[in-house]
N, C-alpha and C positions, 0 to 999 in steps of 0.2 A: 273328873271334870265337874265343877259346880253346875247344877241343872239350870240355873238362871242364865248361864252363858248360851244355852241353846235357843234363847229368844232372839239372838242377834242374827237376823236374816232379813233381807229386804222383801217387801210385799207391796204390790200395787193395789189401790182401792178398786174393788170390782165395780163395773158399771151398774147403773140402776136396774137394767134388765136382768143382769146376772143375780143381783141381790133379790129381786122379786121372785126369780125362779128357784134359787137354791138356798136362801138364807131367811131365817126367822129369829126374832128376839122374844124370848120368854122372860121378861124382866121380873125381878123379885117383887116389886111393889104390886104388880098386877097379879102375880101368882099368889100373893098373900091376901090381897084385899078383894080382887075380882077374878078368881081363877076361871070362872065360867066364860069370861071374855076371850079366852084363848082356846083354840081347838085342842081336842084330845090328841095325844101322841099315839096315833093308830094309823094303819094303812088307809082305812076308809077316810079319816079326817084329813090327812096330809097329802094323800096321793089319789084319792077317789077310787080305790079298788080294794080288793080283799087279799092281796098277795101277802105271804108271810113277811113279818117285820123283824129286822135286825137292828139293834141299838148298840152303837159304839159309845160307851160312857167315858168321856175324856178322849175324844177322837184326835186331838191335836191337829196336825195339818192334813189329816184324812187320807194318807197314802194307802193304808190297808183297806179302809172302807171303800175307797174308789176302785181299787183293784178287785175287790169282791163284787162290787156292783157291776163291773164290766163282765166278770166271769159268770154271774148268776142273775141274768135279767129278769127272772121270774120272782125275785125277792125285792123288797124295798129296804133301803138302808138309810138310817138316820144317825148322824153324828152329833153328839152333844158335848159342848165345851164352853168354858167361860172366857177363854182368851180370844178376843176379837181378831187379833193379828193372825193367829193360827187358822181361824175359820175363814177369813178373807183369802188366805192362801189356798185353802181347800176349795172354796167357791171358784177361784180362778182356774184350778185344775179341772173341776167339774164342767166348767164352760168349755174348755178345750176338748174334753171327752164327749160332750153333748149327751150326758146321761139322763134318762128320764126317771130313774128309780132311786135317786139320792137327794137328801136334804140335810142342811146343817142348822142346828139350833144353838144360839148363844143363850146359855142359862146356867144357873146353879144346879148341879146334879141332884142335890138333896131336895130342893124345892120342886124340881121338875117332876119328881115321882108322883105328885098328886094329879098330874095330867095323863098318867099312863094307867089305863084300866087294868084290872086283874086279868092275867093270862093273855095279855095283848102281844107279847113278844115271843117269837120263835127262837131267838138267840140273843145273847148279851155278850158284849166284848169289854173286857177290862184290861187294856194293854198298857203296861208301864205306868200305873198310877203312882203319884209321888209316895215313896215309902216313908212311913212314920213308925219308928220303933222305940223312940225315947218317950218315957212316961210324961215328961213335961210338955211334949208336943202332941199329946193324944187328941186334943180338940181339933187339930188339923187333919186327922185321919179320916178319909172318906169311908173306908171299909169298916164301919162299926157294926155291932150286932143289929141295931135298928135298921141300918141301910141295907144290909144283906137280907134281912127279913123282907124289905120292900122289893128287892130283886127277885126273891123267891115268889112273892105275890104276883109280880107282873109277868113272870115267865110261864108259858103254857106247859101243861104236862107233856113230857117228852122233849121239851126245849133244852137248849144247851147254854152253858156259861163258860167262857174262856178267860182265864186269868194268866197274864204273863208279866214277869218282873225280872229285873237284873239283880235284885237284892235278896240274898239267901235267907236272912233272918226274917224279913217281912214275908217272904214266900212261905216259910214254915209256919209262922203265926197265922196267916190268913187261910192256909190250907185247913188248919184245925177249925177255924170258924166256918168255912164253906161246907166242910164235911159234916157239920151238925145239921145241915139243911138239905144238902144235895148229894147225889151219888157220884163219886169220882170215877171217871172213865179213862183218864190218862194223866200221868205225871212224867215229865221228861226234862232233860237238861241238855243244852247243846247250842251250837251256832247255826241259826236258821237262815242266814243270808240277808238279814236286814229287811224284814217285811214292813217296818215303819222307820221313820226318820230317827226316832229315839233308839230303836234297835240297831240301826246302822252305826250310830255313835258308840253305843255300849260295846258292840261286838268288835269295833275297831280298837277299843281299849282293852280287849281280851276278856270281857265279861260275858259269860254264856247266858242265854235266855232260859229262864226257869218257867215252865209251862204246866198248867193244870187245867183239865177240862172236866166239866160236871154236867150231869143231866138231872132234870127234875122228874121224879118218879111219882106218878099219880097227881092228885091235886096239891099235896104237900107231904113231904117226908117227915114223920114224927120221930 
């Protein structure tokens, strides 16, 4: 199934109160010209507390993030994505759940890294990023050497990174990249029951989820 077809779902515009509570825009022009005008992406800046912070980088419609926020109220969860439609759907679900520990940011993931201080995140989630394996499309690949170095920078010592994809070649390529910086604690393949909307679609088409989990050892692994 072409991935663009997954954009075809209806979504209601969240009310103003919902947007004020659960939605922020970190636009590219402000991030480039006036980054200090935007709050840092930390628990203290966004939630007013010191709880551990989990970032879902490319959160889509936020299903996994919202489920985790329900299960772990002592953590703060921030979902970042560029697709406004996905984020509005996530905001509507957050409203229904009345969660105090979740927020969604519309932003370019690469640009947003400048607003995340070093060692600010206790966990990072990369769930089904668009796989890029052809050389001619490399400019579209999020998971470059430079971006992974930024992920290592913002992850606290002992923090975890979870990477899941349905694409076998992409999985193999990115495992090599991650393992130059982080310690692999788990690699698995299987059908996980559709923890995200994308995952539900792929598993219905018979594609298993390929999962790898990593941990940052010390201030940085050399």
